[in-house]
N, C-alpha and C positions, 0 to 999 in steps of 0.2 A: 527307558528315557528316549524320547524322540529327538532326532537330530534334524535340523533344517540345513540342507546342503544346497549348493548351487545346482542348477540343472545339469544333466549329463553332458550336454553340448559345451557348456561353459567350463565344466571340470576338465574336459578333454583339451580345451584351449589352454587352460592353466597348466595342465600336464605337459603339453607341447612346449610352452614357454620355459618351464623348468628343465626339460630335457635339452633344449637348445642351449640354455645357460650352462648346464653341466658340461656340454661338449665344447662350446665356443668361449665361454667366460665373458659374454657381453652383458654388462650390468643392466642394460635396458630390458633384456628378456626377463630377468629376475624381477625387476620392478613392475613390469607388465603383469606378471603372474600374481604378484602380491597385491597390486592395485585392483585387479579383477576380483580377488577374494575379499579384500577389505571393502570394496564398493558394494558387493553383495550383502555384507553384514552391516553396512552403514558405519564403518569404523574408520579412524584415521590410519594413515600408513604408519606402520611401526618403524622405530629407529633400529636399523640393522647394522651391526658391526661384524666385520669379517676377521677371522683369526686363523693362524696356522694350525693350532690345536687348542683344545680346552681340557682341563682336568687331566693333564698328562696323556692326552689322546684317547681317553675313555669315553667321552661324549662328543656328539656332533653339534649339539646346540644347547642353549640355555635361554629361557625366557624369564624376564623379571616382571614383577607386578606393575612397574611404571611403564610397561609397554616396550621396553628395550629387549632386543633379541640378539644374542651372540651366536654366530654360526661359523663352522669350519668351512673355509672356501673349498670348492670342488678341486682346485689344483692341489691343495694340501690333502684333501680327503683321499685322492687317488694314490698318494705316496705312502709307503710304509704301513699299510693296513692289510690285515688278512681278509677282511670283508670290506671291499672298496667299490662295490658296484654302484652304478647310476641309480638303480631302483632303490637301493638302501639309503642313499643320500637323499633322494626325493621323499622317501617315506619319513625320514628324520626331519626334513624341512616341514612337511605336513604336520608332523607331531608338534613341533615348536609353534607353528602357526595356529594349531588347535589350542595350545595353551594361551596364545595371544587372544584368539577369538573369545574364549571362555572367561578370561580374566579382564579383558579390556573394559574400561569404563565401568568398573564394578559399582561405584556409587550410584551412577545413573540407572544401571540395571536394577539395583536394589530398590531405588525409589519407584521405578516403573512397576516392579513386581508388587510392591506394597500397594501402590495405587490400584493396580488391576485386581488384587486380592480383595480390596475394599469396595470396588465398584459393584453396585447392586446389592450390597449387603447392608441391611438397615440396622440401626442400633436398637436397643431394647425398647425405647419409648415409641418409636415409629411402628414397631411390630405390634405392640399392644393396641395402639390407636387403630391400626388397620384391622386387627381382630375385632375390636369394638364396633367399628363401622360395618364390618361384614356381619357380625351378630345382629346389629340393629336392622340391617336390610333383610335378613332372613326371618327375624321375629315379627317384623312389622307388616 
């Protein structure tokens, strides 16, 4: 399966924004990172809610089909965890954003998929008439 990703330069900018947010907790940094990603995929900004913990501390985030994302805030991620590195938190954020990108606007994506699958494919009647015209040109 091919994945279309933002260019490397843009991914580095997104990474820098997430790293800065993890260290400083400035909401604008996180929003900038998510905005760059959603702009690349032509999606709306997801609704993100911050929590101290999710599922008794077992998960970092949860993405719902309606585009809502629940994430554990970095301040809380750093406390009381065996694995609490910045890199792991950022990987988990990317994971949840991946769910959002792949699930977002599913109805529109399905319609677009169906339209593209049908583009250029002729129904049975057109195919026969094309074959008849081709046969007439070659025989005449």
